[in-house]
C-alpha positions, 0 to 999 in steps of 0.5 A: 486471506480475509482482511487487509491485502498485501501488495499483489505479486502481479501489476502491483509489484512494489511501490509505484516507479519513479516517473515524470508525469502521470503514473497511473495505476489501479487503486491510486487516489492521490496526486496523478501529476507527481514528480519525484526529484531524486538525489540524482535529479528527476528520473525517466524510465526504470527506477533501478537505473539511478538511485534505488527506491528507499522503502519501509513498512509501518505496521509489521503485523500479519499483512505488513510483514508481506510488505516487507518481505515483498520489498526485500524480494524486489531488491534486484529491481532497484528497491531498498528496504531501509526499515520497519516501524512498529510499536511492538519491539518483540513480534517483528524483531526476527523478521527485522533481524532476517531482512537485516534492517532496523526496527524502530517504533516511529517513522521519524526514526527511520533512516532518511531519506525514504521514498515509499512507504506501505501503511499496514497499521489498524485502519484507525491509525491510517490518517495519522500516520500517512497524512504527514508522510504524504504531505512532505512527498513521501508516496504510501501504499495504504492498506485497505480500508483506507480510512474509517470514513470518506472524511478521513479518505478525503484528508489522505488525498489532500495530503497527497495532493499537497506533497505531490505524492502517490497514494495508493490503496492496497485493494489486492483482489483487483489483481485476482485473475478470476476478475480477468476471467469474468471480465472476459465473459460475453454479455452483461450480467443480469444478477450477481450473488456474492459469498465471502466467508471468513471466521471472525479474527482478533486481527481487525476490531477497529472497522466492521465487516463491510469496510473490512471484507465487503469493500472488496465485493463492492469494488469488484461489482463496479468492475465487472 
């Protein structure tokens, strides 16, 4: 579907694994030298070999609910979904009940500690929600577009660097198998025409079509 993209079910499965040193992942714009000190010390190797990665989702709308579902499916890999956050007390309630996690109205009310958070709120709220989390070392997967301006995104990155946290942007189209096929074609493209068709949606009202949809095409063109 058009608009904000949920976590990809391929190389982008779930949050970044805990590692010491660089954890390079496509779309990561935060601190590349983050170390994650767990309750059992620094973890080297698979996350599920030690304490589980405690994850939460902030913004449980049309895409946030997919983040929650996938975190729950990643339980065998060592991920524990600890809660959902939304200002709507009713809409996400059935999902929270089905997954067996609390639904709260603010990140401060989440069960602590939290290791990684998906931020799937409206774009205009990304900075307000993610900056405090990143600054205190909580890794964040922020839905695209990352922010409404380059200045807002710069502040996200600054907070990630300050907290030594990973900041990943949900550019799910990077994991579209069509892109792999394009990159495998011989030669260099001389001309590219992109058409992305979708009816207007009331889900996205705070950014225009360029940041909501065309951002995928611009990103893909830079990788072909």
